[in-house]
N, C-alpha and C positions, 0 to 999 in steps of 0.2 A: 475623447475617452468619455464613456457613458457613466452614469451615476455610480459613485463609490459606496453609497449606502452607509451613512454615519448618523449618529443620533442628533436630532434637532431639539430645540428648546421646548417644542410643542409635544414630545414624545419622551417618556421616562427612558433611561439608558437600559434598564433591564427589559424594555419591550422589544424583543427580537422578532423581525418580520420574516415571513415565508413566502412573500408575494411574488418574487422574481429573484433570478440569480444575480450576482454581482458581475461587474466587467470581466470578461474572460481573461484579459490581460493581467489583471490583479492576482489571478492564481496560476498563470503560466500554462494556460490551456489554449489550444488552437480552436477546438470545437466548442460551442456553447452547450451542446448536449452533455459535454463532459464536465460541466460546471456545476457544483452542488451547493456552494455557499450562497446564502441569500442575504446575509446581512453580517456587519461588523461594527461593534460599538466599543468604545472605552468606557469602562464602569469604574475605574480606580487608578491609582498610581501604578502604572506598569501592568494593568489587570484588563484584559479585554474579553468581550463576550461576542461569539459568533453563531449563526445558525446555518444549518444545512438541512436541505430536503433530501430524503433518500427515496429512490424511485421504485415504483411498483414492477415496472416492466423494462428491463435494461439487457440488452443482448449478452453483456459480460456480467455484471454485478448480480443479476438475478438468475443466471444460468446455473442452477445447482439441482441436484437430485433430492435434497434433504426436504423431507415433508413431515410436520409443518416447518415453513422456511423460517430461518432465523436471518437478520439482517447481516450481510457479508462483512466480515471483519476487515477486509481490504478496502471495501467501500467506506467504512468508518475511518480507516487509516488515511484513505485519500482525502476525505472531508477534513481530517486533522491537519494534513499537509497544507491544503487549500486555505483553511482557516488562518494557519500560521503565516503563510506567505501573504495573504491579503492584509493581515494585521501589521505585518512587518513594513509592507509599502505605505500603508494607509496611516499608521500611527508612529512608526519607528523612523519613518522617513528614509527607509533604504531604498536606493535608487531602482527604478524600473529595469535598468540594463544589468542587474546582479543576476548571476548564475549562483543557484543554491546546490551544493554538493551534499548529499546525505552521507554522514558518517556513522551514525547510530540511529535506530529507531526501535520503539516499543509500543505495542499496543495490546492491552489486556482487558477483556470483557468478562464481566463476572455475574451477569443475571440474564441468563438465556430466555427466561419468560418475558422480561421486559422488552427483549429484542425481537419478539415474534413480528413477522411481517403481517399486517392486517390488510383491511380493505381500503385503507388511505395511506398516501405517502407519509413516511415517518418524519418526525422534526427533531433534529439532533441539535443540541446546544453545546458548545464547546467554550469552557471557561480556559482562557490561554494566557499563560505568563512566560516571561523570557528571563529565567534566573541567571543566564549567562549571556552578555553581549560584549564581546571583546573588540574594541575599536584599533584601527591603525590608519593613520593619515585620514583621520575624519570619516573613515568608512567601517561599517561592521564587517569583521573577519570570521568570527566564531559566534555562533548563536546557538544557545540552548533553549528548548521549548518544553513546557510542562502543561498538560492539559487535563482537566476533568470533564467527563462526558455524561450528559443527561439525554435520554431518549424518551420522547413523548411524556416527559416530566418526571421521569425515574433515573436515578444514578445508575449508570451502567459500566463504568470503567475509567481507565486512564490511558493517557498516551504521552510519551516523551521522545524528543528528537534532539540530535546533536548535528548540526550542519555548518559547513564552510561556505563563506560568501565571497565570490570572485567577480570582477568585471568580466565582460565578454572577451575583451582583449587578453586579460589575464588567464581566463579559462583556455583559450586557443593556444596560448604560449605553453601552458602547462601539459596540455595534451601533446603538443609536438615535441616538447622536451622528453616526456615520458616514452613516447613512441619512436622518437628519432625521425619523425615525419608527421604529415597531416594524416589524421584517422579518418577512414572512410565512413560515410554516413549510411543510414538504412535506405536510402534512395540508390546507393552505389554498389554495396556488396551483394554477392549473390544471396538469394533467399535460402534459409536453412532447409536441409533436406528433411521433409516431413513424412516421408514415405513409411517410416517405422514408429509413428506416433502411437501413443497408448489409445485404447478404446476410451472413450469419454467416460463411460460408467466405471472405469477403474480408478478415476480421480474425482468422482463426484460431479461430473459435467454432463450435459446432454448434447453440446455442440462441439464438433471437431475443431472449429476454429478457436475455441477457448482452451484447448489442450495445449501445453507448452513443453511436455516431456515426451522423449522417444527412447527406444533401445533400453529397456529395463534390464537389469541383472541382479543375481542374488548370489552371493558367494561369501562363505564362512561368517555368517550373520550380518553381513553389509549389503545394503541396497544401494544401487547406483542407477542413474539414468542421466540421458544427455538433455540440455536445454535447447529446444528448437521451436521457439514461438512463431506464430504467423505475424509477418510485418504488417499485414492488412487489418490486424485487429487494432482497431482506433481507440480502444480503451487503454491498451498496453503500449500503443505507439501513436500517441495523439498528434505528434509532430515529428520532424526530422530529428534523429539522434545520432550521435557517433559512438554509442555505446549502448549496452543493455541497461535500461534505466532500473533503478531500485525496485519499483513496483513489479517490473517483470520477474526479477529475481525472486521476490517474495511469492509470487504466484507459483513459481517452480518449487519453492519449499513448501507451499501449502499442498501442492499436488503430490509431492513426494510423501508428505505426512499421511495424505489419504491413501495412497497406494500402499504404504506400509500397513494401514489399518485394513485395507482390502485383502492384502495378501495373508492378514492375520485372521481372516474370516469375519470381520466385523461388516455389518450392514452399513453401507455408505449413505442410505436414505435416512439414518438416524445419527450420523457422525458428523460432527461440525469442528471447524477450527476456530477456537475463541481467543487464542493468544498467539502473538508473533513477536520475537526479539531478533534483531539482526544487527551485525557490524559489517560494514562495507570497507574493505581494506585497499582495493584497487579498482580501477575501472574494468568492468567486463567488456572486452573488446568484441566487436561484431565479427572479426575475421578469423577467429580461432575457437575450437570446441569449448564449451562450458559443461563440466560434468558435476552433478550433484551427488553426494553420497551421504549415507547416514547408517548407523547401527541400529538394528531393529530393536524396539523396546522389549524388555522382558515382562512377561506375565501380563498384568493389566496396565502396564505403563502408557501414559498418555502424552509423554514429552518425547519429541524427536529433535535430535541436534543434527543439523545439516551443515555440511561443507561444500563449497563452491571451488572447484579447481580448474585452472586455466593455464595451459603452458607450463605445468609443473609447479604452479604456485596456487597457494590458497588466497583467493581474491575477496571471499566473504564468508560469514558464518551465520547461521540461523537457528533458532529454536522455536519450534511449533508445538502449541498446545492443544490437543485434541479434547472434544467433549462428547461424550456418548449419551444419547437421550435415555431416560430411564424406560424399562420395558413397562408398557402400561399394564400388562397382565400381572407383574409382580411388584412393580414399584422400584425394581432395581435396575441398574445399568445392563443394558443388554449385551 
């Protein structure tokens, strides 16, 4: 394994480096290109500081219509996830064979101006604590994460997570018990039918490969769409999965929020998602349709509450917070 990047006696703990990324295994990524964390250091009792560099040109995280660009909220959340996993392995001694299952997640960004994408890669610092670490048989089983976020030296928001930790053997046993058999993987199931995907500009994208919703419908004030991501999208499917990962579901929620804004006549070039809360109740299986639905916000409402349904059950819920750029002609929201 390559360098884990921890503080040395020659460097102060608060000196976070952005020179190169950490070992991809420490953040559970297959591709080095999908690793954003560059450093992780312990700075106090159960307090850790990590750094992440945000890219200027990325086929997924920088594919947005919004001008001027704001750092992608899901990129920030992915950096939060990576920082939490890296510190858990490096400082909490959680074994590398651990599978982390996300139960709840929240990221709230509150300074759009500070998050502007400039001419240089962004430097994100993540102050990370673990307010809850529940142990069983000398292994962490439930882990709570709380993070304060600073971007290019300015405080920009917070993130929290609640995750379960299982060994690989426990994870396989859980999946087989819940399904009554082995869950097929993204290499085995038929690819989702993407013939009816939304036009990229309806969900704030330019590339069809980043669109994850299809077959939209609107009835009695409720908007629905089906989740049909591209399994070849290596940001959403960095490695083989036996379920739709949390970040893919969150991309669906983000796109449903932007679709709702589009259908309400908003200009997506000036509409951003700056906040996401979600709870994951069951695995999102690959071999049955996943349908997202939400009641359209009234008036100038900027919160969209999304439900994910599969096989007659609610498998997840999410809340998406939109931000509308002020109209430069009036200084008011457009």
